[in-house]
C-alpha positions in Angstrom: 124.6 114.4 105.9 124.3 116.5 109.1 122.4 114.7 111.9 119.7 117.1 112.9 118.6 114.8 115.7 121.8 115.6 117.6 120.6 119.1 118.0 119.1 120.0 121.4 115.4 119.9 121.7 113.6 123.2 121.1 112.1 124.5 124.3 108.8 126.4 124.7 110.7 129.6 125.4 112.4 129.3 121.9 111.5 132.5 119.9 110.3 130.5 116.9 109.1 127.1 116.0 110.3 127.7 112.5 113.4 125.6 113.1 111.2 122.7 114.1 109.4 122.9 110.8 112.6 123.3 108.8 114.2 120.3 110.5 111.1 118.2 110.2 110.7 119.1 106.6 114.4 118.3 105.9 114.0 114.8 107.3 110.7 114.4 105.4 112.2 115.3 102.1 115.1 112.9 102.8 112.4 110.2 103.5 113.7 109.8 107.1 110.2 109.8 108.5 111.1 108.4 112.0 113.6 111.2 112.5 111.2 113.8 111.2 108.5 112.6 113.6 110.9 112.7 116.6 111.7 116.3 115.7 108.0 117.3 115.3 106.5 115.3 118.2 107.7 117.5 121.0 104.9 117.1 123.5 106.2 119.8 125.8 105.6 122.6 123.4 102.4 124.5 122.9 102.7 124.5 119.1 99.3 123.1 118.0 98.3 126.6 116.9 100.7 126.6 113.9 98.8 125.2 110.8 102.0 124.6 108.8 103.5 122.5 111.7 100.2 120.5 112.0 100.1 119.7 108.3 103.7 118.7 108.2 103.3 116.5 111.3 100.3 114.9 109.6 102.3 114.3 106.4 105.2 112.7 108.4 102.9 110.6 110.6 101.1 109.3 107.5 104.4 107.7 106.3 104.8 105.7 109.6 103.1 102.5 110.5 100.5 102.9 113.3 100.5 106.7 113.1 97.4 107.2 110.8 95.3 108.5 113.7 98.0 111.1 114.6 98.0 112.2 110.9 94.3 112.6 110.8 94.2 114.4 114.2 96.9 116.8 112.9 95.0 117.6 109.7 91.7 118.1 111.6 93.4 120.5 114.1 94.8 122.4 111.1 91.3 122.7 109.6 89.8 123.8 112.9 92.3 126.7 112.8 92.0 127.4 109.1 88.8 125.8 107.7 89.6 126.6 104.1 93.1 125.2 104.0 93.3 123.3 100.8 96.3 121.2 101.7 94.7 119.9 104.9 91.6 118.8 103.0 93.8 117.3 100.2 95.8 115.3 102.8 92.8 114.0 104.6 91.4 112.9 101.3 94.6 111.0 100.6 94.7 109.5 104.0 91.2 108.1 104.0 90.7 107.4 100.3 91.1 103.6 100.7 88.9 103.3 103.8 86.2 105.8 102.9 86.4 107.0 99.3 83.1 109.0 99.5 84.5 111.1 102.4 87.7 111.5 100.5 85.8 112.8 97.5 84.2 115.4 99.7 87.6 116.5 101.1 89.0 116.8 97.5 86.0 118.9 96.6 86.6 121.2 99.6 90.3 121.5 98.6 89.3 122.4 95.0 87.0 125.1 96.1 89.9 126.8 97.8 92.6 125.9 95.3 91.1 125.0 91.9 94.6 125.1 90.2 96.0 122.1 92.2 96.6 119.4 89.5 97.3 116.7 92.1 93.9 117.4 93.8 92.1 117.1 90.5 93.9 113.9 89.8 93.1 112.3 93.2 89.5 113.5 92.9 89.1 111.9 89.5 90.8 108.7 90.7 88.5 108.5 93.7 85.5 109.0 91.5 86.8 106.2 89.3 87.3 104.0 92.4 83.7 104.3 93.6 82.4 103.9 90.1 79.7 106.5 90.5 80.3 109.0 87.7 82.9 108.2 85.1 82.1 111.4 83.2 83.0 113.5 86.3 86.1 111.4 86.8 87.1 111.9 83.1 86.6 115.6 83.4 88.6 115.9 86.6 91.5 114.0 85.1 91.4 116.2 82.0 91.6 119.3 84.2 94.5 117.8 86.0 96.3 117.2 82.7 95.6 120.7 81.6 97.2 122.0 84.8 100.2 119.6 84.7 100.6 117.6 81.5 103.8 115.9 82.7 102.3 113.7 85.4 102.3 110.1 83.9 99.9 108.7 86.6 97.2 111.1 85.4 97.5 109.9 81.8 97.2 106.3 83.0 94.1 107.1 85.0 92.6 109.0 82.1 93.0 105.9 80.0 91.2 103.9 82.6 88.4 106.5 82.8 88.0 106.2 79.0 87.9 102.4 79.3 85.3 102.5 82.0 83.1 104.8 79.9 83.1 102.4 76.9 
């Protein structure tokens, strides 16, 4: 596999940050998160205005120990630039779901208002509702919608079974 890290750093006079995103995404998809972070964490660039870059940087940072704050900051910067960005809200929900499930639920709801066809968002929304135990009917409904959108996802079927169990 080609070692992208051996390439020279992209400088601020580079015509496009697309290569940064492509390299970072390649490493992310290869589960080489440290290398992806090195590629994306170029402090000398003024690239915090690119929402795709910010979301990818957050996704990478989330995979690394001790980088949760960087992930959250990246997602929040993305939302400041594009407040109705579904993937940023979805990723914040995923990031904070263990620590603050109620806030995660609100982020999943925001993501669903923008992209109601995202099966994974419906799944995580339903799972979060199950986790807090507030409304098993809403959780059941969210999981059913997720399955309607993507019936091949086994985790959703498992959580749907749990939702039925909780209701009875």
